LUMTI-541174 format. One line per 8 residues: number of its first residue (from 1); their letters; for each residue y, z, x of N, C-alpha, C. Coordinates in nm, 4 decimals, decimal comma, padded with zeros to 6 digits. Layout:
NUM = a = Y/Z/X/Y/Z/X/Y/Z/X | ...
***
This chain:
1 = msgaawdt = -00,0327/-00,5561/01,6835/00,0013/-00,4205/01,6496/00,0891/-00,4126/01,5271 | 00,1214/-00,5221/01,4703/00,2124/-00,5195/01,3563/00,1456/-00,4644/01,2318 | 00,0129/-00,4653/01,2210/-00,0554/-00,4166/01,1023/-00,0988/-00,2715/01,1131 | -00,0579/-00,1989/01,2175/-00,1015/-00,0613/01,2385/-00,0292/00,0329/01,1435 | -00,0868/00,1487/01,1240/-00,0275/00,2489/01,0368/00,1085/00,2935/01,0887 | 00,1306/00,2750/01,2122/00,2566/00,3170/01,2736/00,3743/00,2413/01,2113 | 00,3530/00,1190/01,1785/00,4608/00,0371/01,1246/00,4801/00,0564/00,9750 | 00,3754/00,0892/00,9025/00,3842/00,0904/00,7574/00,4032/00,2288/00,6976
9 = eavkigkn = 00,3574/00,3328/00,7635/00,3658/00,4663/00,7052/00,4665/00,5510/00,7810 | 00,5218/00,6453/00,7097/00,6145/00,7389/00,7727/00,5338/00,8369/00,8567 | 00,5814/00,8640/00,9742/00,5139/00,9555/01,0646/00,5784/01,0922/01,0491 | 00,4964/01,1929/01,0202/00,5459/01,3292/01,0038/00,5289/01,4042/01,1348 | 00,6334/01,4676/01,1773/00,6300/01,5435/01,3014/00,6751/01,6859/01,2707 | 00,6075/01,7836/01,3288/00,6481/01,9236/01,3134/00,5612/01,9990/01,2161 | 00,6214/02,0958/01,1438/00,5420/02,1865/01,0603/00,4863/02,1200/00,9357 | 00,5420/02,0067/00,8960/00,4936/01,9394/00,7755/00,3766/01,8461/00,8014
17 = shngaggp = 00,3410/01,8246/00,9268/00,2286/01,7357/00,9558/00,0990/01,8146/00,9527 | -00,0003/01,7601/00,8820/-00,1311/01,8252/00,8742/-00,2344/01,7277/00,9267 | -00,2749/01,7452/01,0478/-00,3776/01,6614/01,1090/-00,4988/01,7467/01,1391 | -00,6076/01,6863/01,1692/-00,7266/01,7617/01,2069/-00,7944/01,8203/01,0858 | -00,8103/01,9512/01,0819/-00,8823/02,0173/00,9744/-00,8099/02,0031/00,8418 | -00,6795/01,9956/00,8430/-00,6041/01,9715/00,7225/-00,5858/02,0930/00,6344 | -00,6569/02,2013/00,6612/-00,6448/02,3214/00,5800/-00,5269/02,4066/00,6239 | -00,5024/02,5124/00,5523/-00,3929/02,6010/00,5913/-00,4238/02,6694/00,7241
25 = rekviksq = -00,3198/02,6981/00,7978/-00,3370/02,7619/00,9275/-00,3676/02,9100/00,9085 | -00,4371/02,9664/01,0076/-00,4698/03,1080/01,0054/-00,3431/03,1883/01,0306 | -00,3240/03,2926/00,9517/-00,2034/03,3729/00,9637/-00,2428/03,5167/00,9940 | -00,1719/03,5793/01,0867/-00,1969/03,7186/01,1217/-00,1043/03,8047/01,0381 | -00,1617/03,8941/00,9608/-00,0839/03,9832/00,8757/-00,0729/04,1173/00,9451 | 00,0480/04,1694/00,9532/00,0699/04,2932/01,0272/00,1037/04,4117/00,9380 | 00,1288/04,3906/00,8092/00,1643/04,5030/00,7221/00,0611/04,5179/00,6119 | 00,0513/04,6371/00,5587/-00,0445/04,6664/00,4531/-00,0063/04,5946/00,3238
33 = salnaakr = 00,1239/04,5828/00,2963/00,1663/04,5159/00,1732/00,1322/04,3669/00,1764 | 00,1473/04,3029/00,2918/00,1113/04,1615/00,3030/-00,0393/04,1432/00,2886 | -00,1179/04,2367/00,3403/-00,2630/04,2307/00,3264/-00,3035/04,2435/00,1799 | -00,2419/04,3385/00,1079/-00,2731/04,3565/-00,0338/-00,2345/04,2324/-00,1144 | -00,1210/04,1696/-00,0808/-00,0789/04,0484/-00,1507/-00,1778/03,9348/-00,1274 | -00,2281/03,9224/-00,0057/-00,3263/03,8181/00,0244/-00,4561/03,8423/-00,0518 | -00,4959/03,9682/-00,0636/-00,6178/04,0005/-00,1385/-00,6005/03,9687/-00,2871 | -00,4810/04,0011/-00,3428/-00,4557/03,9745/-00,4845/-00,4555/03,8248/-00,5139
41 = sgaavate = -00,4066/03,7446/-00,4210/-00,3990/03,5998/-00,4442/-00,5350/03,5329/-00,4287 | -00,6329/03,6038/-00,3790/-00,7672/03,5484/-00,3660/-00,7899/03,4755/-00,2353 | -00,7005/03,4907/-00,1400/-00,7155/03,4248/-00,0108/-00,8297/03,4899/00,0672 | -00,8900/03,4115/00,1543/-00,9968/03,4647/00,2391/-00,9339/03,5569/00,3429 | -00,9806/03,6813/00,3471/-00,9237/03,7813/00,4373/-01,0344/03,8273/00,5315 | -01,0067/03,8208/00,6603/-01,1008/03,8700/00,7616/-01,0275/03,9735/00,8462 | -01,0907/04,0876/00,8684/-01,0288/04,1906/00,9504/-01,1049/04,2032/01,0809 | -01,0332/04,2393/01,1850/-01,0928/04,2544/01,3175/-01,0319/04,3765/01,3828
49 = kkyttgna = -01,1147/04,4700/01,4281/-01,0672/04,5924/01,4914/-01,0463/04,5661/01,6390 | -00,9290/04,5980/01,6875/-00,8971/04,5824/01,8296/-00,9085/04,7195/01,8954 | -00,9782/04,7275/02,0071/-00,9930/04,8513/02,0809/-00,9048/04,8474/02,2047 | -00,8314/04,9545/02,2262/-00,7494/04,9649/02,3463/-00,7868/05,0917/02,4196 | -00,7493/05,0993/02,5450/-00,7811/05,2176/02,6240/-00,6709/05,3214/02,6174 | -00,5623/05,2928/02,5489/-00,4554/05,3910/02,5361/-00,3678/05,3937/02,6593 | -00,2961/05,5010/02,6729/-00,2050/05,5177/02,7843/-00,2846/05,5369/02,9128 | -00,2545/05,4568/03,0127/-00,3303/05,4631/03,1389/-00,3105/05,5962/03,2099
57 = atkpaveg = -00,1989/05,6648/03,1825/-00,1742/05,7926/03,2488/-00,2618/05,9028/03,1909 | -00,2934/05,8955/03,0604/-00,3722/06,0014/02,9987/-00,5196/05,9687/02,9913 | -00,5532/05,8411/02,9741/-00,6934/05,8017/02,9639/-00,7205/05,6925/03,0660 | -00,8103/05,7150/03,1590/-00,8394/05,6085/03,2542/-00,9079/05,4915/03,1847 | -00,8851/05,3719/03,2356/-00,9382/05,2501/03,1745/-01,0858/05,2298/03,2038 | -01,1464/05,3207/03,2773/-01,2864/05,3050/03,3162/-01,3762/05,3046/03,1935 | -01,3502/05,3925/03,0989/-01,4353/05,3999/02,9809/-01,4247/05,2718/02,8996 | -01,3047/05,2142/02,8887/-01,2886/05,0877/02,8181/-01,3650/04,9761/02,8856
65 = qrltmvdr = -01,3655/04,9776/03,0190/-01,4407/04,8760/03,0924/-01,5900/04,8946/03,0700 | -01,6356/05,0186/03,0633/-01,7771/05,0457/03,0400/-01,8166/04,9982/02,9005 | -01,7310/05,0227/02,8009/-01,7622/04,9786/02,6659/-01,7675/04,8267/02,6577 | -01,6793/04,7587/02,7302/-01,6828/04,6132/02,7331/-01,8126/04,5656/02,7938 | -01,8564/04,6300/02,9013/-01,9816/04,5940/02,9660/-02,0984/04,6155/02,8692 | -02,0956/04,7257/02,7935/-02,2017/04,7542/02,6977/-02,2008/04,6497/02,5873 | -02,0800/04,6087/02,5414/-02,0716/04,5077/02,4368/-02,1279/04,3741/02,4819 | -02,1084/04,3392/02,6072/-02,1525/04,2094/02,6578/-02,3013/04,2042/02,6864
73 = sddvvpvk = -02,3627/04,3168/02,7072/-02,5043/04,3149/02,7417/-02,5891/04,3108/02,6153 | -02,7062/04,2536/02,6280/-02,7986/04,2459/02,5158/-02,8921/04,3657/02,5127 | -02,9023/04,4360/02,6238/-02,9945/04,5476/02,6339/-02,9299/04,6743/02,5812 | -03,0129/04,7709/02,5493/-02,9642/04,9025/02,5116/-02,9370/04,9780/02,6406 | -02,8129/05,0233/02,6571/-02,7740/05,0929/02,7793/-02,7843/05,2425/02,7538 | -02,8725/05,3126/02,8252/-02,8841/05,4565/02,8031/-02,7621/05,5311/02,8571 | -02,7329/05,6436/02,7946/-02,6217/05,7278/02,8382/-02,6627/05,7985/02,9667 | -02,5707/05,8105/03,0604/-02,6006/05,8773/03,1870/-02,6289/06,0249/03,1616
81 = kvskevsd = -02,7285/06,0768/03,2303/-02,7668/06,2176/03,2187/-02,7572/06,2838/03,3558 | -02,7501/06,4159/03,3555/-02,7490/06,4924/03,4800/-02,8858/06,4768/03,5447 | -02,8885/06,4572/03,6762/-03,0159/06,4359/03,7450/-03,0975/06,5651/03,7496 | -03,2261/06,5482/03,7737/-03,3179/06,6622/03,7815/-03,2808/06,7529/03,8986 | -03,2316/06,6945/04,0078/-03,1928/06,7750/04,1242/-03,0793/06,8710/04,0894 | -02,9822/06,8224/04,0102/-02,8694/06,9076/03,9708/-02,9177/07,0206/03,8808 | -03,0033/06,9876/03,7842/-03,0516/07,0928/03,6938/-03,1371/07,1952/03,7691 | -03,2201/07,1501/03,8635/-03,3014/07,2437/03,9419/-03,2152/07,3314/04,0325
89 = alkaarka = -03,1106/07,2710/04,0931/-03,0212/07,3481/04,1799/-02,9446/07,4527/04,0996 | -02,9044/07,4183/03,9775/-02,8327/07,5147/03,8933/-02,9239/07,6295/03,8520 | -03,0468/07,5973/03,8131/-03,1421/07,7035/03,7750/-03,1662/07,7982/03,8920 | -03,1912/07,7416/04,0103/-03,2214/07,8239/04,1279/-03,1016/07,9104/04,1667 | -02,9817/07,8540/04,1611/-02,8622/07,9298/04,1990/-02,8348/08,0408/04,0998 | -02,8566/08,0134/03,9706/-02,8332/08,1163/03,8685/-02,9334/08,2300/03,8826 | -03,0588/08,1977/03,9108/-03,1609/08,3021/03,9247/-03,1438/08,3807/04,0541 | -03,0889/08,3159/04,1578/-03,0674/08,3845/04,2852/-02,9435/08,4731/04,2820
97 = fvtadgke = -02,8514/08,4464/04,1909/-02,7286/08,5255/04,1807/-02,7622/08,6604/04,1186 | -02,7284/08,7667/04,1880/-02,7596/08,9011/04,1404/-02,6305/08,9665/04,0927 | -02,6340/09,0211/03,9721/-02,5153/09,0868/03,9167/-02,5009/09,2261/03,9755 | -02,3949/09,2974/03,9336/-02,3667/09,4316/03,9866/-02,4772/09,5309/03,9511 | -02,5430/09,5118/03,8376/-02,6497/09,6046/03,7990/-02,7855/09,5644/03,8554 | -02,7900/09,4632/03,9408/-02,9134/09,4256/04,0100/-03,0004/09,3273/03,9344 | -02,9527/09,2731/03,8234/-03,0319/09,1774/03,7460/-02,9841/09,0355/03,7759 | -03,0698/08,9374/03,7414/-03,0278/08,7983/03,7608/-02,9282/08,7596/03,6519
105 = ltqkelat = -02,8475/08,6610/03,6823/-02,7406/08,6158/03,5944/-02,7994/08,5395/03,4756 | -02,7581/08,5742/03,3546/-02,8053/08,5036/03,2353/-02,7185/08,3801/03,2121 | -02,7663/08,2909/03,1247/-02,6896/08,1713/03,0932/-02,5579/08,2075/03,0253 | -02,5598/08,3085/02,9416/-02,4384/08,3513/02,8719/-02,3360/08,4067/02,9703 | -02,3817/08,4890/03,0652/-02,2904/08,5461/03,1655/-02,2329/08,4353/03,2545 | -02,3165/08,3362/03,2905/-02,2679/08,2249/03,3719/-02,1643/08,1428/03,2950 | -02,1885/08,1205/03,1672/-02,0936/08,0450/03,0854/-01,9601/08,1178/03,0776 | -01,9634/08,2491/03,0631/-01,8398/08,3277/03,0600/-01,7692/08,3216/03,1941
113 = kastavan = -01,8451/08,3323/03,3010/-01,7874/08,3306/03,4355/-01,7263/08,1944/03,4698 | -01,7858/08,0848/03,4195/-01,7373/07,9503/03,4474/-01,6422/07,8980/03,3397 | -01,6134/07,9786/03,2385/-01,5247/07,9405/03,1276/-01,5726/07,8131/03,0582 | -01,6974/07,8112/03,0211/-01,7541/07,6978/02,9488/-01,8469/07,7503/02,8400 | -01,9016/07,6626/02,7598/-01,9899/07,7024/02,6509/-02,1327/07,7215/02,7025 | -02,2055/07,8098/02,6364/-02,3455/07,8340/02,6724/-02,4268/07,7065/02,6529 | -02,3890/07,6269/02,5515/-02,4610/07,5017/02,5251/-02,4519/07,4068/02,6445 | -02,3404/07,4094/02,7169/-02,3275/07,3249/02,8365/-02,4271/07,3665/02,9437
121 = iiaiesgk = -02,4417/07,4970/02,9643/-02,5359/07,5478/03,0649/-02,6784/07,5102/03,0261 | -02,7125/07,5279/02,8997/-02,8477/07,4967/02,8521/-02,8762/07,3474/02,8686 | -02,7784/07,2636/02,8332/-02,7978/07,1180/02,8419/-02,8116/07,0720/02,9872 | -02,7332/07,1306/03,0781/-02,7420/07,0917/03,2193/-02,8750/07,1361/03,2781 | -02,9167/07,2583/03,2478/-03,0441/07,3084/03,3027/-03,1640/07,2313/03,2476 | -03,1525/07,1788/03,1255/-03,2638/07,1014/03,0697/-03,2568/06,9543/03,1088 | -03,1439/06,9111/03,1695/-03,1291/06,7729/03,2139/-03,0877/06,6780/03,1037 | -03,0358/06,7291/02,9928/-02,9975/06,6450/02,8794/-02,8468/06,6243/02,8689
129 = atpdqkvl = -02,7696/06,6849/02,9573/-02,6237/06,6773/02,9489/-02,5716/06,5533/03,0197 | -02,4570/06,5057/02,9737/-02,3875/06,3994/03,0463/-02,3081/06,4666/03,1574 | -02,2964/06,4042/03,2736/-02,2284/06,4700/03,3851/-02,0787/06,4862/03,3586 | -02,0315/06,6093/03,3584/-01,8896/06,6395/03,3427/-01,8452/06,7078/03,4713 | -01,7587/06,6416/03,5459/-01,7200/06,6913/03,6783/-01,6441/06,8234/03,6711 | -01,5659/06,8446/03,5654/-01,4911/06,9709/03,5533/-01,5863/07,0885/03,5338 | -01,6880/07,0687/03,4509/-01,7853/07,1768/03,4266/-01,8658/07,2027/03,5527 | -01,9075/07,0968/03,6221/-01,9844/07,1156/03,7456/-01,9010/07,1856/03,8527
137 = taleraln = -01,7723/07,1538/03,8609/-01,6847/07,2220/03,9567/-01,6733/07,3701/03,9237 | -01,6563/07,4019/03,7955/-01,6459/07,5418/03,7536/-01,7758/07,6174/03,7833 | -01,8895/07,5521/03,7629/-02,0185/07,6165/03,7916/-02,0378/07,6365/03,9417 | -01,9948/07,5387/04,0216/-02,0042/07,5538/04,1672/-01,9234/07,6737/04,2142 | -01,8036/07,6894/04,1619/-01,7189/07,8024/04,2024/-01,7760/07,9353/04,1551 | -01,8308/07,9370/04,0334/-01,8852/08,0614/03,9795/-02,0085/08,1068/04,0578 | -02,0919/08,0127/04,1000/-02,2163/08,0467/04,1706/-02,2043/08,0370/04,3222 | -02,0925/07,9814/04,3719/-02,0718/07,9596/04,5148/-02,1869/07,8769/04,5738
145 = tklrgknm = -02,2261/07,7714/04,4967/-02,3359/07,6845/04,5373/-02,2993/07,5406/04,5072 | -02,3325/07,4491/04,6003/-02,3045/07,3076/04,5779/-02,4028/07,2514/04,4758 | -02,3496/07,1809/04,3758/-02,4326/07,1189/04,2734/-02,4209/06,9666/04,2755 | -02,3422/06,9137/04,3708/-02,3221/06,7689/04,3816/-02,3260/06,7285/04,5276 | -02,3582/06,6014/04,5512/-02,3539/06,5455/04,6856/-02,4687/06,5930/04,7727 | -02,4524/06,5702/04,9034/-02,5570/06,6153/04,9949/-02,5425/06,7661/05,0131 | -02,6430/06,8295/05,0645/-02,6511/06,9755/05,0783/-02,6485/07,0445/04,9421 | -02,7056/06,9794/04,8398/-02,7107/07,0379/04,7066/-02,7970/07,1641/04,7109
153 = gqplhapk = -02,7487/07,2694/04,6503/-02,8190/07,3972/04,6494/-02,7769/07,4887/04,7628 | -02,7000/07,4379/04,8593/-02,6520/07,5189/04,9717/-02,5258/07,5950/04,9288 | -02,4889/07,7001/05,0016/-02,3657/07,7730/04,9672/-02,2443/07,6811/04,9741 | -02,1527/07,7020/04,8796/-02,0318/07,6202/04,8738/-01,9434/07,6467/04,9941 | -01,9250/07,7733/05,0251/-01,8449/07,8130/05,1403/-01,9369/07,8888/05,2361 | -01,9856/07,8174/05,3359/-02,0759/07,8793/05,4331/-01,9990/07,9813/05,5159 | -02,0629/08,0887/05,5582/-01,9926/08,1868/05,6408/-01,9498/08,1240/05,7729 | -01,8322/08,1619/05,8166/-01,7783/08,1051/05,9405/-01,8543/08,1600/06,0604
161 = aapaaaaa = -01,8822/08,0714/06,1552/-01,9512/08,1132/06,2774/-01,8519/08,1840/06,3689 | -01,9027/08,2748/06,4484/-01,8160/08,3477/06,5415/-01,7622/08,2511/06,6453 | -01,6353/08,2618/06,6821/-01,5795/08,1728/06,7838/-01,6549/08,1870/06,9151 | -01,6676/08,0785/06,9888/-01,7422/08,0768/07,1142/-01,6742/08,1626/07,2194 | -01,5432/08,1703/07,2162/-01,4700/08,2499/07,3181/-01,4966/08,3991/07,2988 | -01,5045/08,4445/07,1735/-01,5299/08,5865/07,1486/-01,6732/08,6213/07,1886 | -01,7655/08,5299/07,1690/-01,9054/08,5545/07,2030/-01,9230/08,5542/07,3556 | -01,8442/08,4746/07,4272/-01,8563/08,4655/07,5723/-01,8044/08,5925/07,6412
169 = kk = -01,7052/08,6610/07,5820/-01,6501/08,7830/07,6419/-01,7486/08,8991/07,6368 | -01,8354/08,8989/07,5388/-01,9283/09,0117/07,5239/-02,0468/08,9993/07,6075
***
């Protein structure tokens, strides 16, 4: 072992030692001025956009997880649309709703009653809208008809049945 490099050469330890690739180390630049200086010096600059989900209290992390899933898949993932059952139930409920003057409810009147845009009503009835739970809730209340879950198309608040005790007395 007397002829090894260990005995004849100085061993560098720490930041001055360059082993392996031997090139300069990758540096993360956090300021715009440092980035501009690196560009002026002719250094190789690579940028990478980081996506975050933001504050968990204001934005749920579900959308970020969905985007990650979409990024990892090789297939084209279609955007979720309102089902045909929901659009048919909305059309039927709107046509069955009779206004004070005896006419059926128009899309514009329903949009005003549900505090939403007419375009939302048109998109849901045509089946091209993405499901928005707030809009569907507002439409259910305006039409008093269930648009989600089982019993779709049934009244939202069914009339209460007469108590059995009152019926037995008569």
